[in-house]
Each structure stands twice: as structure tokens, then as C-alpha cells.
C-alpha positions in Angstrom: 15.3 -15.7 -56.7 17.9 -14.1 -54.4 16.8 -10.7 -55.4 13.2 -11.5 -54.6 14.1 -12.9 -51.2 16.4 -9.9 -50.5 13.5 -7.5 -51.4 11.1 -9.4 -49.1 13.6 -9.2 -46.2 14.0 -5.5 -46.7 10.2 -4.9 -46.7 9.8 -7.0 -43.6 12.6 -5.1 -41.9 11.1 -1.8 -42.9 7.7 -2.9 -41.5 9.3 -3.9 -38.3 11.0 -0.6 -38.0 7.8 1.2 -38.8 6.0 -0.8 -36.0 8.7 0.0 -33.5 8.7 3.7 -34.4 4.9 3.8 -33.9 5.1 2.1 -30.5 4.3 4.3 -27.5 7.0 4.7 -24.8 5.6 6.1 -21.5 7.4 7.3 -18.5 5.9 6.6 -15.0 7.1 8.0 -11.7 6.4 6.6 -8.2 7.9 7.9 -4.9 8.0 4.4 -3.4 11.1 2.1 -3.4 11.4 -1.3 -5.0 10.8 -3.1 -1.7 7.3 -1.7 -1.5 4.5 -4.0 -2.6 3.0 -1.0 -4.4 6.1 -0.7 -6.6 6.1 -4.4 -7.3 2.5 -4.2 -8.4 3.2 -1.2 -10.6 6.1 -3.0 -12.3 3.9 -6.0 -12.9 1.3 -3.7 -14.3 3.9 -2.3 -16.7 4.9 -5.8 -17.8 1.3 -6.8 -18.3 0.7 -3.8 -20.5 3.8 -4.5 -22.7 2.8 -8.2 -23.1 -0.9 -7.5 -23.8 -0.1 -4.8 -26.4 2.7 -6.8 -28.1 5.1 -4.0 -27.3 2.8 -1.3 -28.7 2.9 0.4 -25.3 5.8 0.3 -23.0 5.7 1.9 -19.5 9.1 2.7 -18.0 8.8 2.8 -14.2 11.1 5.1 -12.2 10.8 4.2 -8.5 11.9 5.7 -5.2 11.4 9.3 -6.4 14.4 8.9 -8.7 12.9 10.8 -11.6 10.3 13.1 -10.0 9.7 14.1 -6.4 6.4 13.0 -4.8 4.9 16.5 -4.8 5.8 17.0 -8.5 4.4 13.8 -9.9 0.8 14.9 -10.4 1.8 18.3 -11.9 4.2 16.5 -14.2 1.5 14.1 -15.4 -0.9 17.0 -15.8 1.6 18.9 -18.0 2.4 15.8 -20.0 6.1 15.9 -18.9 5.5 12.3 -17.9 2.6 10.1 -19.0 1.8 8.3 -15.7 2.3 8.5 -12.0 1.5 7.0 -8.6 1.0 9.1 -5.5 -0.4 8.9 -2.0 -4.0 10.1 -2.7 -4.5 12.1 0.5 -1.5 14.4 -0.4 -4.1 16.1 -2.7 -6.3 17.2 0.3 -5.6 20.9 -0.3 -7.4 20.5 -3.7 -10.5 18.9 -2.4 -11.5 17.2 0.9 -12.7 14.1 -1.0 -9.1 13.2 -1.5 -8.5 12.8 2.3 -11.7 11.0 3.2 -9.7 7.7 3.5 -7.6 9.2 6.3 -10.5 9.9 8.6 -10.5 7.5 11.6 -13.6 5.4 11.8 -14.7 5.8 8.2 -13.2 2.5 6.9 -11.7 0.2 9.4 -11.2 -2.9 7.2 -10.1 -3.8 3.7 -13.7 -4.5 2.8 -14.9 -1.1 4.0 -11.8 0.6 2.4 -12.7 -0.9 -1.0 -16.3 0.1 -0.7 -15.2 3.6 0.2 -13.0 3.7 -3.0 -15.9 2.5 -5.1 -18.2 5.2 -3.6 -15.7 8.0 -4.0 -14.2 6.9 -7.4 -16.7 8.8 -9.6 -16.1 12.2 -8.0 -12.3 11.6 -7.9 -12.4 10.6 -11.5 -14.3 13.8 -12.4 -11.8 15.9 -10.5 -8.8 14.3 -12.3 -10.6 14.7 -15.6 -11.0 18.4 -15.0 -7.2 18.7 -15.0 -6.7 16.5 -18.1 -5.9 13.3 -16.2 -7.4 9.8 -15.8 -7.2 7.5 -12.8 -6.4 3.9 -13.7 -6.6 2.2 -10.3 -6.1 2.6 -6.6 -4.8 0.3 -3.9 -5.0 0.5 -0.2 -2.1 0.5 2.3 -2.5 -1.6 5.4 -4.1 0.1 8.4 -2.0 2.8 9.9 -0.4 2.5 13.3 2.2 4.4 15.4 5.9 3.6 15.6 7.9 4.8 18.7 11.2 4.0 20.4 9.3 3.5 23.7 6.1 1.8 24.9 3.1 4.1 24.2 0.8 3.7 27.2 -0.1 7.2 28.3 -1.9 9.9 26.3 0.5 12.5 27.7 3.3 11.0 25.8 1.9 12.6 22.7 2.7 16.1 24.1 5.5 17.7 22.0 6.2 14.4 20.2 7.7 15.0 16.8 5.7 12.7 14.6 6.3 11.9 10.9 2.9 12.7 9.2 2.8 12.1 5.4 -0.2 14.3 4.6 -2.1 17.3 5.9 -4.9 15.3 7.5 -2.4 13.2 9.5 -0.6 16.4 10.5 -3.9 17.8 11.8 -4.5 14.5 13.7 -1.0 14.8 15.3 -1.8 18.4 16.3 -5.1 17.3 17.9 -3.1 14.7 19.9 -0.7 17.5 21.1 2.3 16.4 19.0 4.4 18.3 16.5 3.8 16.9 13.0 6.8 16.6 10.6 6.5 16.0 6.9 9.1 13.4 5.8 9.2 11.4 2.6 9.3 7.6 3.0 12.8 7.4 1.6 14.0 9.9 4.2 12.6 8.1 7.3 15.8 6.5 8.6 17.7 9.7 8.3 14.9 11.7 10.0 15.1 9.3 13.0 18.8 9.2 13.2 19.2 13.0 13.1 16.4 13.5 15.7 14.0 15.3 13.3 11.3 12.8 14.3 10.5 10.7 17.4 7.7 8.7 16.0 5.8 8.0 12.8 2.2 7.2 11.7 2.4 4.6 8.9 1.6 1.0 8.1 3.2 -2.3 9.0 4.3 -2.5 5.4 6.3 0.8 5.4 7.9 -0.2 8.7 9.0 -3.5 7.2 10.3 -2.1 3.9 12.2 0.7 5.8 13.6 -1.7 8.4 12.0 0.3 11.3 13.7 -2.0 13.8 16.9 0.0 13.2 15.4 3.1 14.9 12.2 2.2 16.8 11.2 -0.5 19.3 7.4 -0.4 19.4 4.5 -0.5 17.0 1.1 0.4 18.3 -1.3 -1.3 15.8 -4.0 1.3 16.2 -6.0 0.6 12.9 -6.4 4.4 12.4 -7.4 4.3 8.7 -6.5 2.6 5.4 -5.2 5.2 3.0 -4.7 4.6 -0.7 -2.2 5.1 -3.5 -3.7 6.1 -6.9 -2.2 5.4 -10.3 -3.2 7.9 -13.0 -2.3 9.0 -16.5 -2.3 12.0 -18.8 -5.6 12.0 -20.8 -4.0 13.2 -24.0 -1.4 10.4 -23.9 -4.3 7.9 -23.5 -6.3 9.5 -26.4 -3.3 9.0 -28.7 -3.4 5.3 -28.2 -5.4 3.1 -30.6 -8.6 1.5 -29.3 -7.0 -2.0 -28.8 -4.1 -0.6 -26.9 -6.5 1.5 -24.7 -8.5 -1.6 -24.0 -5.5 -3.6 -23.1 -4.2 -0.8 -20.8 -7.5 -0.6 -18.9 -7.8 -4.4 -18.5 -4.2 -4.5 -17.1 -5.2 -1.7 -14.7 -8.2 -3.6 -13.5 -6.0 -6.7 -12.8 -3.5 -4.5 -11.0 -6.1 -3.1 -8.7 -7.4 -6.6 -7.8 -3.9 -7.9 -7.4 -2.8 -4.9 -5.4 -5.5 -5.1 -2.8 -4.6 -8.8 -2.2 -0.9 -7.9 -2.1 -1.7 -5.3 0.6 -3.5 -7.9 2.7 -0.6 -10.4 2.3 2.0 -7.8 2.9 0.3 -6.6 6.1 0.5 -10.1 7.7 4.0 -10.7 6.5 5.2 -7.3 7.7 3.7 -7.7 11.2 5.5 -10.9 11.5 8.8 -9.4 10.2 8.5 -6.5 12.7 8.2 -8.9 15.6 10.9 -11.3 14.3 13.3 -8.3 14.2 12.5 -7.3 17.8 9.7 -4.7 17.5 7.0 -5.1 20.1 3.6 -5.1 18.3 0.5 -4.3 20.5 -2.9 -2.7 20.3 -3.4 0.7 22.1 -4.5 0.5 25.8 -7.7 2.2 26.9 -6.2 5.6 27.7 -4.3 5.8 24.4 -7.3 4.5 22.5 -9.5 7.2 24.0 -7.0 9.9 23.0 -6.9 8.6 19.5 -10.7 8.6 19.3 -10.9 12.1 20.6 -8.4 13.4 18.0 -10.3 11.4 15.4 -13.6 13.0 16.3 -12.0 16.5 16.0 -10.5 15.5 12.6 -13.9 14.3 11.3 -15.6 17.5 12.5 -13.0 19.7 10.8 -13.4 17.7 7.6 -17.2 18.2 7.6 -16.6 21.9 7.9 -14.3 22.0 4.9 -16.0 19.5 2.7 -18.4 20.7 0.0 -21.9 19.3 -0.6 -20.7 16.8 -3.2 -18.0 15.3 -0.9 -20.4 15.1 2.1 -23.1 13.5 0.0 -20.7 10.8 -1.3 -19.6 10.0 2.3 -23.2 9.9 3.5 -24.2 7.5 0.7 -21.2 5.3 1.6 -22.2 5.2 5.3 -25.8 4.5 4.4 -24.7 1.5 2.3 -22.7 0.2 5.2 -25.8 0.3 7.4 -28.1 -1.4 4.9 
């Protein structure tokens, strides 16, 4: 009897080891710190995947650029060095103008419009990722972008020569059109950039200002509602193909939940962050007429430049989205 029991235990243990050995372990990189709602959402997504698959797929999230720098995340996923990544979508604008359409002023001025824009552009973006052996899982918007300064922004001439942190090429062009000097600085380096004088201002969201304790180095936030850019989470297609069908299904279902949850988290975080900024001494205001006109003029230049660069496909997608908004 004991021998039979012992044999059963050994077989069960061997089966358990076999299951563990067959389980997939994925590595995911995000450039955003743990305080960001995007990172919180990504970590919840990873937990959901592990639970839904019974441990058959585990995603180990490395936040804050601790494993891979922002600019290297997409190439790393493409090569298969890591299986998954999250990036600021418009950093890919050099590859195709469709990636920067969500940083064009006036294209989407609310969460509802930003989501509709994502749905309209998703098929083309998915195709472009697929051409490089990758697959988007979901995208989540940041709150609308505004301008942080250590002075009251009330005159368009204040933009002249202003060193402005701009996280992507399109924002850099926008700063150029305003007469400023764009500076590329990763989110994690923002406090140092201000303290060392590399930047005088930054264009970013209420959320980033809150998570990076902007009140330590600026005094004003002009809530300009410039645009609502997105982060995109994506994976290596070969890694996905190696999963069994049930695990693939569970992964995609968790991604759909992460997208829905993430957009609501963005809304909630925007409100909480605006309150936090004010509670910590930052003056939050909308742009006055003169500043608003300067922002609009720069935005018009930005849009015209985008139309000149964009291919027929990208322009058609934007036109269809704009038509849907009018209907």
C-alpha cells in the first residue's frame, strides 16, 4: 500500500514539474515608474494573465526603464529579447505619421474623441506592428497635455527661447513653432533636468506632474488641453504563437479588460492629479486669449506639416475619423 502511495506521489510530483517546466515566462519592460497609473494597470494586467491561465503564462514587469531604456523597448520586443513592452506611441513618429496623429492639437480634445481616434487608427497601427513581427494588445490615453512653468504663462513672447521638455518629435516641432527650444528628457529624468537648468518648462499631463512631484520645481500649470496621447502595450508575435489557444484567449481577454480599466484610470487620475497639484501649491489655470492664440497658431502649423508628411493611408484614416465625428 505504501509503495502504491509513494509511486502516486512521485507521478503527481513529476506531472507538476512538467507543467511548471512548460509554463511560459515573459519579460515586459515599461519606461514608467510605479507611481504612474499606466504601470499600475500593466501590473494588474500581468496579475490577471497569471490568474486566468493558472500560471501557464507569467509576465514579469520591469518598470521605470530599469531593464530596457524607452527607445530600446520596441526593438527589443521585435528581436524577441523581451516578449512584451509598453511605450509612448508617438515616439514612433519617425516610422509613420499615423503614430503621431494623437499629438495633433484639435484632432481629439476629449476622452471620448481620443478613444474614437484609437479605434479608427487601430487597424493601420496593428498592420504596421504586424509587418515587424509584433502585435498590439491594448492602448490607453494619458490625460490631456498642458504646460508646466515656474512662472505665470500669460504672454506669447514668453515662449521665445524657452527650453521645453518635449517627449516626442511632434511635441518638439510644436515647441519650435512656438519659438521655444525643445529638449528631449525621459520622465524619470525630469526633476534633474529642472534642477540643473536643462529645461525651463515641460509639456505633459496632470498625471505626470503629480507622479513626478512637479511642485518641487515649478509653480504653474497651464491646463491647455493640447492633445491626449496614448501608451501602447504590445508583444512579440512569435512568443504569442507559441502559446496554446486557451492561453492566447486568456491573454487577449485580460488585455481587453486592461484597456477598459486603463481609460477609466486615466480619467480618475487626471482629476486626482489636478487636485494634488493645487493642494501642493501649483497654480492651475487655462490659457488666456493671447497664449491660446499662440498655441492654436502653432497647432495649425503642426497639422499642416503632418498632412505634408502623411501618406494616403494615414490621411484617409484621419479623414474617416473626422467624418464620423461630424455625423
